[in-house]
C-alpha positions in Angstrom: 49.9 -59.6 43.6 53.6 -59.0 42.8 54.5 -59.0 39.1 57.8 -61.0 38.9 58.1 -60.3 35.2 57.3 -56.6 34.6 58.4 -56.8 31.0 55.9 -59.6 30.2 52.9 -57.4 29.0 55.0 -55.3 26.7 57.0 -58.2 25.4 53.8 -60.2 24.7 52.3 -57.2 22.9 55.5 -56.9 20.8 55.4 -60.6 19.9 51.7 -60.3 18.8 52.5 -57.2 16.7 55.5 -58.9 14.9 53.4 -62.0 14.3 50.8 -59.9 12.6 53.5 -58.2 10.5 55.0 -61.6 9.5 51.5 -62.8 8.4 50.9 -59.7 6.3 54.4 -60.1 4.7 53.6 -63.7 3.9 50.3 -62.7 2.3 52.1 -60.1 0.2 54.6 -62.7 -1.0 51.9 -65.2 -1.8 50.0 -62.7 -3.9 53.0 -61.1 -5.7 51.8 -62.5 -9.0 48.0 -62.0 -8.5 47.0 -59.8 -11.4 43.2 -60.1 -10.7 41.8 -60.2 -7.2 38.1 -60.5 -6.2 37.7 -56.9 -7.0 39.0 -57.4 -10.5 42.2 -55.4 -9.9 45.8 -56.5 -9.2 46.7 -57.3 -5.6 47.7 -54.3 -3.6 50.5 -54.7 -1.1 49.4 -54.6 2.6 51.4 -52.9 5.3 51.1 -52.9 9.0 50.9 -49.6 10.9 52.1 -49.8 14.5 51.2 -47.5 17.4 52.2 -47.4 21.0 49.5 -47.8 23.6 50.4 -46.1 26.9 49.6 -48.1 29.9 50.0 -47.0 33.5 51.3 -49.4 36.0 51.6 -48.8 39.7 55.1 -48.2 41.0 56.6 -49.2 44.3 55.6 -46.0 45.9 52.0 -46.3 44.7 52.3 -43.7 42.0 51.4 -44.4 38.4 54.4 -45.3 36.2 53.7 -44.9 32.4 54.7 -47.8 30.2 54.2 -48.5 26.6 53.0 -51.5 24.6 53.4 -51.7 20.8 50.3 -52.8 19.0 49.0 -53.0 15.5 47.0 -49.8 14.7 45.7 -51.0 11.3 46.6 -52.8 8.2 46.4 -50.6 5.1 46.9 -51.0 1.4 50.0 -49.5 -0.2 48.5 -47.1 -2.8 51.5 -47.0 -5.1 50.8 -48.6 -8.5 52.5 -51.7 -9.6 54.5 -52.1 -12.7 52.9 -52.5 -16.1 54.4 -55.1 -18.5 53.8 -56.0 -22.1 52.2 -59.5 -22.2 49.6 -59.5 -25.0 48.7 -63.2 -24.4 47.9 -62.7 -20.7 44.2 -63.0 -19.8 44.3 -59.7 -17.9 46.0 -57.7 -20.7 44.3 -54.6 -21.9 43.7 -53.7 -25.6 47.4 -52.6 -25.9 48.7 -55.9 -24.4 49.7 -54.3 -21.2 49.2 -56.1 -17.8 49.1 -54.3 -14.5 51.1 -56.3 -11.9 50.8 -56.1 -8.1 52.9 -53.5 -6.4 54.8 -56.2 -4.4 58.6 -56.1 -4.5 59.8 -59.5 -3.4 63.2 -58.1 -2.3 61.6 -55.5 0.0 59.3 -58.1 1.4 62.1 -60.5 2.2 64.1 -57.7 3.9 61.0 -56.8 5.9 60.6 -60.4 6.8 64.2 -60.7 8.1 63.7 -57.5 10.2 60.4 -58.8 11.6 61.7 -62.3 12.4 64.8 -60.9 14.2 62.6 -58.5 16.2 60.4 -61.4 17.1 63.5 -63.4 18.2 64.7 -60.5 20.3 61.4 -60.3 22.1 61.5 -64.0 22.7 64.9 -63.6 24.3 63.7 -60.8 26.5 60.8 -63.0 27.6 63.1 -66.0 28.4 65.5 -63.8 30.3 62.8 -62.2 32.3 61.4 -65.6 33.2 64.8 -67.0 34.1 65.4 -63.9 36.4 62.0 -64.4 38.0 62.7 -68.1 38.6 66.0 -67.2 40.2 64.3 -64.6 42.4 61.8 -67.2 43.6 64.5 -69.8 44.3 66.3 -67.3 46.7 63.8 -68.0 49.4 64.2 -71.8 49.2 67.8 -71.7 50.4 
């Protein structure tokens, strides 16, 4: 079988990876004020770790041609502590009136979201262009 869109597998993998990244960023933003989670501690920012999976495709001459596909390796907690603020009336305040906040920086999350969404859009454009080129190649035989 001939692969008319050779970039499709890597583009699809990149779209999946960026979708996961956007979901994690959204979760971080949603929990930016959560001072007590199920474990009794403030929410810890999550971050996506990517890796490249090497895949071998078969070239025109029959030899293996290495390719790469981005994928999510893991989602890990950011171990940096969040800020501590003085709020003696807060239900999670300690004996000194200090409250440990999550280590989520809204500005960093928004910047990460912009980068992830633009990367996603770029991969969609690659997919659309590849599909358009494949359709043009298929229409050559009709004329």
